[in-house]
Structures are given as structure tokens and as C-alpha cells.
A tleap script that builds the chain and sets N, CA, C and O, in Angstrom:
source leaprc.protein.ff14SB
mol = sequence {
  NMET GLN TRP ALA ARG GLN GLN PHE GLN ASN
  LEU PHE SER ASN SER ILE GLN GLN LEU ILE
  THR ALA PHE PRO PRO ASP ALA LEU THR SER
  GLU LYS MET PRO PHE TRP SER GLY THR LYS
  ARG CYS PRO THR PRO ILE LEU PHE ASP ALA
  SER ASN PRO THR HIE LEU ASP PHE ILE ILE
  ALA CYS ALA ASN LEU TYR ALA PHE ASN PHE
  GLY LEU LYS GLY GLU THR SER PRO GLU TYR
  PHE VAL LYS VAL LEU GLU ASN ILE VAL VAL
  ALA GLU PHE VAL PRO LYS SER ASN VAL ARG
  ILE GLN VAL ASN GLU ASN GLU ASN VAL GLN
  GLU ASN ILE GLY MET LEU CYS PHE ALA CPHE
}
set mol.1.N position { 84.452 -45.873 -93.417 }
set mol.1.CA position { 84.068 -44.763 -92.529 }
set mol.1.C position { 85.534 -44.471 -91.683 }
set mol.1.O position { 85.827 -43.397 -91.156 }
set mol.2.N position { 86.277 -45.566 -91.691 }
set mol.2.CA position { 87.510 -45.383 -91.000 }
set mol.2.C position { 88.189 -44.224 -91.539 }
set mol.2.O position { 88.706 -43.374 -90.814 }
set mol.3.N position { 88.193 -44.171 -93.039 }
set mol.3.CA position { 88.929 -43.215 -93.661 }
set mol.3.C position { 88.460 -41.854 -93.305 }
set mol.3.O position { 89.287 -40.952 -93.180 }
set mol.4.N position { 86.941 -41.598 -93.097 }
set mol.4.CA position { 86.495 -40.288 -92.939 }
set mol.4.C position { 86.779 -39.941 -91.403 }
set mol.4.O position { 86.910 -38.754 -91.107 }
set mol.5.N position { 86.864 -40.760 -90.577 }
set mol.5.CA position { 87.234 -40.494 -89.224 }
set mol.5.C position { 88.581 -40.167 -89.057 }
set mol.5.O position { 88.872 -39.336 -88.196 }
set mol.6.N position { 89.614 -40.783 -89.872 }
set mol.6.CA position { 90.974 -40.438 -89.787 }
set mol.6.C position { 90.971 -38.987 -90.444 }
set mol.6.O position { 91.571 -38.084 -89.862 }
set mol.7.N position { 90.356 -38.763 -91.558 }
set mol.7.CA position { 90.325 -37.346 -92.085 }
set mol.7.C position { 89.899 -36.394 -91.047 }
set mol.7.O position { 90.553 -35.353 -90.991 }
set mol.8.N position { 89.040 -36.531 -90.310 }
set mol.8.CA position { 88.582 -35.642 -89.296 }
set mol.8.C position { 89.794 -35.491 -88.364 }
set mol.8.O position { 90.181 -34.360 -88.068 }
set mol.9.N position { 90.358 -36.497 -87.928 }
set mol.9.CA position { 91.495 -36.400 -86.882 }
set mol.9.C position { 92.767 -35.651 -87.422 }
set mol.9.O position { 93.288 -34.776 -86.731 }
set mol.10.N position { 93.259 -35.984 -88.628 }
set mol.10.CA position { 94.047 -35.337 -89.448 }
set mol.10.C position { 93.934 -33.872 -89.474 }
set mol.10.O position { 94.819 -33.126 -89.053 }
set mol.11.N position { 92.756 -33.458 -90.011 }
set mol.11.CA position { 92.569 -32.028 -90.354 }
set mol.11.C position { 92.314 -31.129 -89.183 }
set mol.11.O position { 92.778 -29.998 -89.036 }
set mol.12.N position { 91.508 -31.784 -88.358 }
set mol.12.CA position { 91.158 -30.877 -87.027 }
set mol.12.C position { 91.932 -31.206 -85.676 }
set mol.12.O position { 91.667 -30.566 -84.658 }
set mol.13.N position { 92.724 -32.036 -85.679 }
set mol.13.CA position { 93.518 -32.499 -84.581 }
set mol.13.C position { 95.025 -32.570 -84.567 }
set mol.13.O position { 95.836 -31.860 -83.973 }
set mol.14.N position { 95.183 -33.510 -85.297 }
set mol.14.CA position { 96.837 -33.897 -85.658 }
set mol.14.C position { 97.513 -32.718 -86.075 }
set mol.14.O position { 98.559 -32.364 -85.532 }
set mol.15.N position { 96.883 -31.968 -87.179 }
set mol.15.CA position { 97.652 -31.004 -87.899 }
set mol.15.C position { 97.899 -29.768 -86.803 }
set mol.15.O position { 99.008 -29.243 -86.705 }
set mol.16.N position { 96.964 -29.427 -86.133 }
set mol.16.CA position { 96.966 -28.593 -85.091 }
set mol.16.C position { 97.827 -28.941 -84.005 }
set mol.16.O position { 98.482 -28.051 -83.463 }
set mol.17.N position { 97.905 -30.111 -83.625 }
set mol.17.CA position { 98.861 -30.581 -82.545 }
set mol.17.C position { 100.122 -30.523 -82.920 }
set mol.17.O position { 100.965 -30.267 -82.060 }
set mol.18.N position { 100.513 -30.746 -84.269 }
set mol.18.CA position { 101.916 -30.660 -84.676 }
set mol.18.C position { 102.252 -29.246 -84.929 }
set mol.18.O position { 103.454 -29.008 -85.054 }
set mol.19.N position { 101.411 -28.243 -85.032 }
set mol.19.CA position { 101.663 -26.653 -85.041 }
set mol.19.C position { 101.850 -26.362 -83.890 }
set mol.19.O position { 102.885 -25.721 -83.708 }
set mol.20.N position { 101.154 -26.615 -82.867 }
set mol.20.CA position { 101.577 -26.416 -81.366 }
set mol.20.C position { 102.646 -27.056 -80.824 }
set mol.20.O position { 103.200 -26.618 -79.816 }
set mol.21.N position { 103.018 -28.099 -81.413 }
set mol.21.CA position { 104.319 -28.833 -81.062 }
set mol.21.C position { 105.470 -27.757 -81.464 }
set mol.21.O position { 106.332 -27.422 -80.652 }
set mol.22.N position { 105.411 -27.268 -82.729 }
set mol.22.CA position { 106.390 -26.316 -83.271 }
set mol.22.C position { 106.273 -25.027 -82.487 }
set mol.22.O position { 107.307 -24.539 -82.030 }
set mol.23.N position { 105.218 -24.485 -82.308 }
set mol.23.CA position { 105.041 -23.204 -81.782 }
set mol.23.C position { 104.074 -23.380 -80.642 }
set mol.23.O position { 102.870 -23.246 -80.859 }
set mol.24.N position { 104.541 -23.682 -79.395 }
set mol.24.CA position { 103.778 -23.746 -78.271 }
set mol.24.C position { 102.958 -22.427 -77.876 }
set mol.24.O position { 103.334 -21.352 -78.345 }
set mol.25.N position { 102.026 -22.473 -77.163 }
set mol.25.CA position { 101.231 -21.376 -76.656 }
set mol.25.C position { 102.123 -19.965 -76.240 }
set mol.25.O position { 101.840 -18.806 -76.543 }
set mol.26.N position { 103.231 -20.431 -75.489 }
set mol.26.CA position { 104.251 -19.382 -74.959 }
set mol.26.C position { 105.385 -19.187 -75.914 }
set mol.26.O position { 106.355 -18.599 -75.437 }
set mol.27.N position { 105.460 -19.539 -77.101 }
set mol.27.CA position { 106.404 -19.358 -78.166 }
set mol.27.C position { 106.668 -17.949 -78.418 }
set mol.27.O position { 105.766 -17.118 -78.528 }
set mol.28.N position { 108.111 -17.641 -78.522 }
set mol.28.CA position { 108.411 -16.225 -78.748 }
set mol.28.C position { 109.062 -16.176 -79.911 }
set mol.28.O position { 109.878 -17.080 -80.092 }
set mol.29.N position { 108.920 -15.307 -80.823 }
set mol.29.CA position { 109.663 -14.796 -82.192 }
set mol.29.C position { 111.114 -14.536 -81.850 }
set mol.29.O position { 111.520 -14.279 -80.716 }
set mol.30.N position { 111.857 -14.630 -82.945 }
set mol.30.CA position { 113.296 -14.137 -82.786 }
set mol.30.C position { 113.615 -12.722 -82.230 }
set mol.30.O position { 114.732 -12.427 -81.806 }
set mol.31.N position { 112.544 -11.850 -82.259 }
set mol.31.CA position { 112.574 -10.668 -81.673 }
set mol.31.C position { 112.034 -10.623 -80.131 }
set mol.31.O position { 111.705 -9.589 -79.549 }
set mol.32.N position { 112.006 -11.850 -79.617 }
set mol.32.CA position { 111.469 -12.013 -78.231 }
set mol.32.C position { 110.130 -11.576 -77.932 }
set mol.32.O position { 109.814 -11.192 -76.805 }
set mol.33.N position { 109.156 -11.632 -79.119 }
set mol.33.CA position { 108.003 -11.089 -78.765 }
set mol.33.C position { 107.089 -12.362 -78.856 }
set mol.33.O position { 107.468 -13.348 -79.488 }
set mol.34.N position { 105.748 -12.320 -78.144 }
set mol.34.CA position { 104.979 -13.517 -78.203 }
set mol.34.C position { 104.649 -13.979 -79.835 }
set mol.34.O position { 104.197 -13.163 -80.637 }
set mol.35.N position { 104.869 -15.050 -80.110 }
set mol.35.CA position { 104.427 -15.743 -81.427 }
set mol.35.C position { 102.941 -15.551 -81.861 }
set mol.35.O position { 102.573 -15.027 -82.913 }
set mol.36.N position { 102.185 -16.038 -80.921 }
set mol.36.CA position { 100.701 -15.993 -81.034 }
set mol.36.C position { 100.227 -14.626 -80.240 }
set mol.36.O position { 100.010 -14.430 -79.044 }
set mol.37.N position { 100.154 -13.772 -81.377 }
set mol.37.CA position { 99.755 -12.300 -80.878 }
set mol.37.C position { 99.058 -11.604 -82.177 }
set mol.37.O position { 99.106 -12.097 -83.304 }
set mol.38.N position { 98.419 -10.415 -81.856 }
set mol.38.CA position { 97.926 -9.814 -82.913 }
set mol.38.C position { 96.791 -10.675 -83.618 }
set mol.38.O position { 95.893 -11.167 -82.935 }
set mol.39.N position { 96.843 -10.840 -84.925 }
set mol.39.CA position { 95.912 -11.717 -85.661 }
set mol.39.C position { 96.041 -13.292 -85.565 }
set mol.39.O position { 95.164 -14.122 -85.800 }
set mol.40.N position { 97.333 -13.497 -85.167 }
set mol.40.CA position { 97.593 -15.031 -84.857 }
set mol.40.C position { 97.154 -15.382 -83.672 }
set mol.40.O position { 97.642 -14.870 -82.665 }
set mol.41.N position { 96.294 -16.187 -83.612 }
set mol.41.CA position { 95.658 -17.004 -82.365 }
set mol.41.C position { 96.088 -18.306 -82.240 }
set mol.41.O position { 96.202 -18.975 -83.266 }
set mol.42.N position { 96.406 -18.893 -80.923 }
set mol.42.CA position { 96.909 -20.148 -80.788 }
set mol.42.C position { 95.542 -20.971 -81.110 }
set mol.42.O position { 94.456 -20.792 -80.560 }
set mol.43.N position { 95.843 -21.891 -82.104 }
set mol.43.CA position { 94.722 -22.815 -82.321 }
set mol.43.C position { 94.557 -24.053 -81.154 }
set mol.43.O position { 95.438 -24.420 -80.377 }
set mol.44.N position { 93.458 -24.475 -81.240 }
set mol.44.CA position { 93.076 -25.681 -80.154 }
set mol.44.C position { 92.701 -26.765 -80.980 }
set mol.44.O position { 91.957 -26.559 -81.939 }
set mol.45.N position { 93.148 -27.947 -80.711 }
set mol.45.CA position { 92.943 -29.266 -81.354 }
set mol.45.C position { 91.305 -29.540 -81.134 }
set mol.45.O position { 90.791 -29.229 -80.059 }
set mol.46.N position { 90.638 -30.045 -82.043 }
set mol.46.CA position { 89.137 -30.452 -81.809 }
set mol.46.C position { 89.181 -32.044 -81.364 }
set mol.46.O position { 89.777 -32.931 -81.976 }
set mol.47.N position { 88.573 -32.163 -80.409 }
set mol.47.CA position { 88.513 -33.715 -79.910 }
set mol.47.C position { 87.009 -34.255 -80.617 }
set mol.47.O position { 85.921 -33.721 -80.399 }
set mol.48.N position { 87.236 -35.412 -81.487 }
set mol.48.CA position { 85.969 -35.776 -82.070 }
set mol.48.C position { 84.820 -36.252 -81.081 }
set mol.48.O position { 85.029 -37.018 -80.140 }
set mol.49.N position { 83.669 -35.747 -81.382 }
set mol.49.CA position { 82.405 -36.130 -80.424 }
set mol.49.C position { 81.323 -36.534 -81.345 }
set mol.49.O position { 80.633 -35.724 -81.966 }
set mol.50.N position { 81.207 -37.753 -81.406 }
set mol.50.CA position { 79.964 -38.156 -82.445 }
set mol.50.C position { 78.606 -37.731 -81.938 }
set mol.50.O position { 77.635 -37.970 -82.655 }
set mol.51.N position { 78.425 -37.081 -80.690 }
set mol.51.CA position { 77.012 -36.515 -80.369 }
set mol.51.C position { 77.209 -35.234 -80.954 }
set mol.51.O position { 76.132 -34.639 -80.982 }
set mol.52.N position { 78.322 -34.432 -81.528 }
set mol.52.CA position { 78.226 -33.063 -82.233 }
set mol.52.C position { 77.633 -33.146 -83.472 }
set mol.52.O position { 78.167 -33.859 -84.321 }
set mol.53.N position { 76.666 -32.570 -83.717 }
set mol.53.CA position { 76.043 -32.855 -85.085 }
set mol.53.C position { 77.011 -32.437 -86.204 }
set mol.53.O position { 76.972 -33.041 -87.276 }
set mol.54.N position { 77.929 -31.373 -85.990 }
set mol.54.CA position { 78.825 -30.884 -86.913 }
set mol.54.C position { 79.889 -31.795 -87.262 }
set mol.54.O position { 80.310 -31.780 -88.418 }
set mol.55.N position { 80.378 -32.592 -86.403 }
set mol.55.CA position { 81.398 -33.572 -86.430 }
set mol.55.C position { 80.816 -34.902 -87.316 }
set mol.55.O position { 81.397 -35.490 -88.228 }
set mol.56.N position { 79.467 -35.180 -86.740 }
set mol.56.CA position { 78.864 -36.300 -87.464 }
set mol.56.C position { 78.572 -35.937 -88.927 }
set mol.56.O position { 78.764 -36.766 -89.816 }
set mol.57.N position { 78.141 -34.789 -89.165 }
set mol.57.CA position { 77.853 -34.303 -90.640 }
set mol.57.C position { 79.159 -34.388 -91.533 }
set mol.57.O position { 79.164 -34.754 -92.708 }
set mol.58.N position { 80.274 -33.993 -90.793 }
set mol.58.CA position { 81.562 -34.145 -91.538 }
set mol.58.C position { 81.718 -35.489 -91.792 }
set mol.58.O position { 81.881 -35.767 -92.980 }
set mol.59.N position { 81.711 -36.582 -90.846 }
set mol.59.CA position { 82.018 -38.105 -91.226 }
set mol.59.C position { 80.920 -38.503 -92.206 }
set mol.59.O position { 81.288 -39.123 -93.204 }
set mol.60.N position { 79.701 -38.251 -92.069 }
set mol.60.CA position { 78.781 -38.747 -93.111 }
set mol.60.C position { 79.028 -38.190 -94.398 }
set mol.60.O position { 78.943 -38.932 -95.377 }
set mol.61.N position { 79.312 -37.020 -94.533 }
set mol.61.CA position { 79.638 -36.430 -95.925 }
set mol.61.C position { 80.910 -36.955 -96.625 }
set mol.61.O position { 81.013 -37.205 -97.826 }
set mol.62.N position { 81.898 -37.085 -95.641 }
set mol.62.CA position { 83.239 -37.713 -96.083 }
set mol.62.C position { 83.214 -39.080 -96.469 }
set mol.62.O position { 83.775 -39.460 -97.497 }
set mol.63.N position { 82.573 -39.873 -95.675 }
set mol.63.CA position { 82.274 -41.406 -95.925 }
set mol.63.C position { 81.370 -41.466 -97.203 }
set mol.63.O position { 81.676 -42.196 -98.147 }
set mol.64.N position { 80.369 -40.764 -97.209 }
set mol.64.CA position { 79.587 -40.950 -98.607 }
set mol.64.C position { 80.291 -40.377 -99.980 }
set mol.64.O position { 79.988 -40.860 -101.070 }
set mol.65.N position { 81.175 -39.401 -99.863 }
set mol.65.CA position { 81.903 -39.001 -100.956 }
set mol.65.C position { 83.006 -40.139 -101.269 }
set mol.65.O position { 83.195 -40.465 -102.441 }
set mol.66.N position { 83.750 -40.755 -100.197 }
set mol.66.CA position { 84.364 -41.770 -100.498 }
set mol.66.C position { 83.840 -43.093 -101.236 }
set mol.66.O position { 84.424 -43.747 -102.100 }
set mol.67.N position { 82.675 -43.294 -100.707 }
set mol.67.CA position { 81.820 -44.463 -101.263 }
set mol.67.C position { 81.559 -44.237 -102.583 }
set mol.67.O position { 81.707 -45.094 -103.455 }
set mol.68.N position { 81.114 -42.944 -102.800 }
set mol.68.CA position { 80.627 -42.620 -104.133 }
set mol.68.C position { 81.963 -42.832 -105.177 }
set mol.68.O position { 81.826 -43.517 -106.190 }
set mol.69.N position { 82.912 -42.362 -104.933 }
set mol.69.CA position { 84.244 -42.446 -105.602 }
set mol.69.C position { 84.551 -43.842 -106.122 }
set mol.69.O position { 85.155 -44.038 -107.177 }
set mol.70.N position { 84.062 -44.885 -105.248 }
set mol.70.CA position { 84.298 -46.052 -105.537 }
set mol.70.C position { 83.068 -47.012 -106.092 }
set mol.70.O position { 83.183 -48.224 -106.274 }
set mol.71.N position { 81.955 -46.293 -106.307 }
set mol.71.CA position { 80.909 -46.883 -106.847 }
set mol.71.C position { 80.007 -47.558 -105.750 }
set mol.71.O position { 79.029 -48.223 -106.093 }
set mol.72.N position { 80.325 -47.391 -104.489 }
set mol.72.CA position { 79.657 -47.922 -103.536 }
set mol.72.C position { 78.336 -47.038 -103.126 }
set mol.72.O position { 78.216 -45.832 -103.344 }
set mol.73.N position { 77.284 -47.958 -102.429 }
set mol.73.CA position { 76.005 -47.322 -101.957 }
set mol.73.C position { 76.492 -46.542 -100.672 }
set mol.73.O position { 77.250 -47.017 -99.827 }
set mol.74.N position { 75.971 -45.331 -100.651 }
set mol.74.CA position { 76.271 -44.643 -99.450 }
set mol.74.C position { 75.260 -44.979 -98.287 }
set mol.74.O position { 74.349 -45.791 -98.448 }
set mol.75.N position { 75.452 -44.382 -97.246 }
set mol.75.CA position { 74.501 -44.431 -96.020 }
set mol.75.C position { 74.209 -42.990 -95.341 }
set mol.75.O position { 75.154 -42.204 -95.273 }
set mol.76.N position { 73.197 -42.686 -94.937 }
set mol.76.CA position { 72.833 -41.328 -94.497 }
set mol.76.C position { 72.318 -41.312 -92.888 }
set mol.76.O position { 72.265 -40.271 -92.232 }
set mol.77.N position { 71.966 -42.572 -92.390 }
set mol.77.CA position { 71.553 -42.654 -91.246 }
set mol.77.C position { 72.406 -42.245 -90.150 }
set mol.77.O position { 73.394 -42.962 -89.991 }
set mol.78.N position { 72.262 -41.212 -89.308 }
set mol.78.CA position { 73.199 -40.812 -88.160 }
set mol.78.C position { 73.433 -41.950 -87.137 }
set mol.78.O position { 74.501 -42.249 -86.604 }
set mol.79.N position { 72.092 -42.585 -86.953 }
set mol.79.CA position { 72.161 -43.709 -85.807 }
set mol.79.C position { 73.274 -44.842 -86.329 }
set mol.79.O position { 74.073 -45.346 -85.538 }
set mol.80.N position { 73.240 -45.169 -87.673 }
set mol.80.CA position { 74.181 -46.173 -88.292 }
set mol.80.C position { 75.580 -45.727 -88.088 }
set mol.80.O position { 76.382 -46.579 -87.707 }
set mol.81.N position { 76.007 -44.459 -88.296 }
set mol.81.CA position { 77.097 -43.788 -88.124 }
set mol.81.C position { 77.581 -43.853 -86.798 }
set mol.81.O position { 78.682 -44.379 -86.638 }
set mol.82.N position { 76.950 -43.405 -85.785 }
set mol.82.CA position { 77.153 -43.282 -84.395 }
set mol.82.C position { 77.572 -44.968 -83.978 }
set mol.82.O position { 78.552 -45.348 -83.337 }
set mol.83.N position { 76.546 -45.731 -84.540 }
set mol.83.CA position { 76.886 -47.086 -83.937 }
set mol.83.C position { 78.443 -47.693 -84.515 }
set mol.83.O position { 79.217 -48.289 -83.766 }
set mol.84.N position { 78.679 -47.470 -85.714 }
set mol.84.CA position { 80.010 -47.897 -86.198 }
set mol.84.C position { 81.266 -47.042 -85.704 }
set mol.84.O position { 82.420 -47.447 -85.568 }
set mol.85.N position { 80.805 -45.868 -85.489 }
set mol.85.CA position { 82.038 -44.936 -85.060 }
set mol.85.C position { 82.461 -45.486 -83.400 }
set mol.85.O position { 83.583 -45.277 -82.939 }
set mol.86.N position { 81.604 -46.054 -82.789 }
set mol.86.CA position { 81.960 -46.513 -81.400 }
set mol.86.C position { 83.133 -47.593 -81.557 }
set mol.86.O position { 83.802 -47.891 -80.568 }
set mol.87.N position { 83.352 -48.117 -82.673 }
set mol.87.CA position { 84.306 -49.280 -82.770 }
set mol.87.C position { 85.510 -48.942 -83.615 }
set mol.87.O position { 86.319 -49.804 -83.958 }
set mol.88.N position { 85.617 -47.613 -83.958 }
set mol.88.CA position { 86.638 -46.990 -84.814 }
set mol.88.C position { 87.715 -46.769 -83.668 }
set mol.88.O position { 87.420 -46.180 -82.627 }
set mol.89.N position { 88.878 -47.236 -83.901 }
set mol.89.CA position { 89.992 -46.801 -83.029 }
set mol.89.C position { 90.819 -45.941 -83.965 }
set mol.89.O position { 91.113 -46.250 -85.120 }
set mol.90.N position { 91.189 -44.732 -83.282 }
set mol.90.CA position { 92.234 -43.719 -84.114 }
set mol.90.C position { 93.508 -43.695 -83.106 }
set mol.90.O position { 93.490 -43.577 -81.881 }
set mol.91.N position { 94.539 -43.831 -83.914 }
set mol.91.CA position { 95.982 -43.838 -83.356 }
set mol.91.C position { 96.155 -42.580 -82.545 }
set mol.91.O position { 95.612 -41.564 -82.978 }
set mol.92.N position { 96.866 -42.516 -81.384 }
set mol.92.CA position { 97.255 -41.293 -80.641 }
set mol.92.C position { 98.238 -40.661 -81.374 }
set mol.92.O position { 99.139 -41.244 -81.977 }
set mol.93.N position { 98.034 -39.261 -81.315 }
set mol.93.CA position { 98.908 -38.459 -82.018 }
set mol.93.C position { 100.236 -38.533 -81.481 }
set mol.93.O position { 100.435 -38.548 -80.266 }
set mol.94.N position { 101.339 -38.590 -82.506 }
set mol.94.CA position { 102.675 -38.549 -82.116 }
set mol.94.C position { 103.384 -37.630 -82.955 }
set mol.94.O position { 103.554 -37.874 -84.150 }
set mol.95.N position { 103.856 -36.473 -82.344 }
set mol.95.CA position { 104.494 -35.370 -83.111 }
set mol.95.C position { 105.526 -35.944 -84.010 }
set mol.95.O position { 106.117 -36.981 -83.710 }
set mol.96.N position { 105.786 -35.201 -85.259 }
set mol.96.CA position { 106.891 -35.762 -86.320 }
set mol.96.C position { 107.825 -34.475 -85.959 }
set mol.96.O position { 107.541 -33.301 -85.721 }
set mol.97.N position { 109.102 -35.213 -86.019 }
set mol.97.CA position { 110.166 -34.401 -85.843 }
set mol.97.C position { 110.956 -33.964 -87.046 }
set mol.97.O position { 111.963 -33.267 -86.929 }
set mol.98.N position { 110.498 -34.372 -88.182 }
set mol.98.CA position { 111.057 -33.772 -89.576 }
set mol.98.C position { 110.323 -32.821 -90.210 }
set mol.98.O position { 110.655 -32.464 -91.340 }
set mol.99.N position { 109.156 -32.246 -89.538 }
set mol.99.CA position { 108.354 -31.279 -90.257 }
set mol.99.C position { 108.727 -29.990 -90.111 }
set mol.99.O position { 109.030 -29.615 -88.979 }
set mol.100.N position { 108.778 -29.075 -91.201 }
set mol.100.CA position { 109.143 -27.777 -91.245 }
set mol.100.C position { 108.028 -27.137 -91.492 }
set mol.100.O position { 107.359 -27.489 -92.463 }
set mol.101.N position { 107.627 -26.138 -90.720 }
set mol.101.CA position { 106.685 -25.104 -90.968 }
set mol.101.C position { 107.041 -23.752 -91.384 }
set mol.101.O position { 107.860 -23.045 -90.797 }
set mol.102.N position { 106.341 -23.407 -92.495 }
set mol.102.CA position { 106.735 -22.065 -93.033 }
set mol.102.C position { 106.126 -21.021 -92.367 }
set mol.102.O position { 104.898 -20.991 -92.278 }
set mol.103.N position { 106.909 -20.055 -91.827 }
set mol.103.CA position { 106.497 -19.011 -90.830 }
set mol.103.C position { 106.247 -17.590 -91.593 }
set mol.103.O position { 105.300 -16.855 -91.312 }
set mol.104.N position { 107.156 -17.318 -92.531 }
set mol.104.CA position { 107.094 -16.069 -93.500 }
set mol.104.C position { 106.772 -16.542 -94.975 }
set mol.104.O position { 107.227 -17.573 -95.469 }
set mol.105.N position { 105.957 -15.685 -95.592 }
set mol.105.CA position { 105.603 -15.891 -97.193 }
set mol.105.C position { 106.951 -15.800 -97.705 }
set mol.105.O position { 107.159 -16.690 -98.530 }
set mol.106.N position { 107.878 -15.087 -97.521 }
set mol.106.CA position { 109.094 -14.879 -98.142 }
set mol.106.C position { 110.071 -16.243 -97.938 }
set mol.106.O position { 110.960 -16.530 -98.739 }
set mol.107.N position { 109.800 -16.932 -96.893 }
set mol.107.CA position { 110.742 -18.028 -96.608 }
set mol.107.C position { 110.653 -19.198 -97.670 }
set mol.107.O position { 109.603 -19.688 -98.086 }
set mol.108.N position { 111.822 -19.527 -98.003 }
set mol.108.CA position { 112.061 -20.640 -99.049 }
set mol.108.C position { 111.983 -21.841 -98.417 }
set mol.108.O position { 112.864 -22.104 -97.599 }
set mol.109.N position { 111.082 -22.654 -98.629 }
set mol.109.CA position { 110.841 -23.957 -97.978 }
set mol.109.C position { 110.686 -24.905 -99.032 }
set mol.109.O position { 109.818 -24.655 -99.868 }
set mol.110.N position { 111.391 -25.992 -99.157 }
set mol.110.CA position { 111.325 -26.938 -100.169 }
set mol.110.C position { 110.160 -27.898 -99.877 }
set mol.110.O position { 109.979 -28.261 -98.715 }
set mol.111.N position { 109.421 -28.296 -100.794 }
set mol.111.CA position { 108.179 -29.069 -100.719 }
set mol.111.C position { 108.773 -30.528 -100.132 }
set mol.111.O position { 109.758 -31.045 -100.659 }
set mol.112.N position { 108.183 -31.051 -99.157 }
set mol.112.CA position { 108.586 -32.273 -98.792 }
set mol.112.C position { 107.488 -33.018 -98.058 }
set mol.112.O position { 106.682 -32.311 -97.452 }
set mol.113.N position { 107.321 -34.403 -98.013 }
set mol.113.CA position { 106.341 -35.136 -97.403 }
set mol.113.C position { 106.304 -34.678 -95.634 }
set mol.113.O position { 107.318 -34.550 -94.948 }
set mol.114.N position { 105.162 -34.522 -95.243 }
set mol.114.CA position { 104.954 -34.118 -93.898 }
set mol.114.C position { 105.105 -32.708 -93.468 }
set mol.114.O position { 105.052 -32.394 -92.279 }
set mol.115.N position { 105.305 -31.801 -94.488 }
set mol.115.CA position { 105.433 -30.394 -94.278 }
set mol.115.C position { 104.277 -29.741 -94.008 }
set mol.115.O position { 103.412 -29.845 -94.877 }
set mol.116.N position { 103.999 -29.053 -92.984 }
set mol.116.CA position { 102.663 -28.168 -92.927 }
set mol.116.C position { 103.150 -26.637 -93.312 }
set mol.116.O position { 104.124 -26.065 -92.823 }
set mol.117.N position { 102.389 -26.194 -94.143 }
set mol.117.CA position { 102.705 -24.663 -94.452 }
set mol.117.C position { 101.594 -23.819 -94.054 }
set mol.117.O position { 100.472 -24.025 -94.518 }
set mol.118.N position { 101.830 -22.852 -93.202 }
set mol.118.CA position { 100.766 -21.828 -92.646 }
set mol.118.C position { 101.488 -20.482 -92.981 }
set mol.118.O position { 102.699 -20.325 -92.830 }
set mol.119.N position { 100.741 -19.651 -93.389 }
set mol.119.CA position { 101.065 -18.132 -93.677 }
set mol.119.C position { 100.780 -17.603 -92.419 }
set mol.119.O position { 99.712 -17.914 -91.892 }
set mol.120.N position { 101.611 -16.804 -91.811 }
set mol.120.CA position { 101.524 -16.038 -90.623 }
set mol.120.C position { 101.588 -14.591 -90.975 }
set mol.120.O position { 101.530 -13.737 -90.090 }
savepdb mol mol.pdb
quit
């Protein structure tokens, strides 16, 4: 379940926080225009909430897929997951300084670990 909780954190919070670190809400383009404008909306990281059914469903599905891959018996009881999630500690987000984010489709960006690619 730790793995499932970390996946939630990475997908819905950490990657967005990394993007906002590179392009804050008030960021400007090289033409001095707002970066977050038009169809580009500044995202908001999601804080995990075990009482949110969507968040809990994600954890349950993720944990059961992980268990299935290792031949383990899964669990579907939301009460069980809520109880275990209370004791899971997720590390606080720390921005990575070596991350390069692709801004344009034409931009040539080398693949490397820790790179986030977003098409804007």
C-alpha cells in the first residue's frame, strides 16, 4: 500500500509541484507574455485525502494491481485501507534542480532520468 500511496503522490502532487517550480503561476514567456494563458492553465497539486472516494479508489486499485503482479491476495475493504493509510508517511516534496521540462514540441530534449515532458 506504501507503493500505491507514493504513486498518488508522484502523479498528482509532486510532478505538478515540479512543473510549478519551473513555471510559477506568474511566469512569463520569452515574449514577456503570461506563460499560463489561453489553453494552458496553471495546475494545482492535489493533497491526498483518504476520505475522498476518488483518492481512496485510486489507492485500492493501485494496491490490488501491485499485489496481483506479485501473486498476492488483494484487499477491497475501504475501512482496511483507511486504517493502514493513517500510518503511511510520505516524504515532503523537494524540487529537483536538474529537471528539464520540454516547452515546445519542436524543442530537442535529451531523455534523462527526472525529466518531465509536457507539450504546451
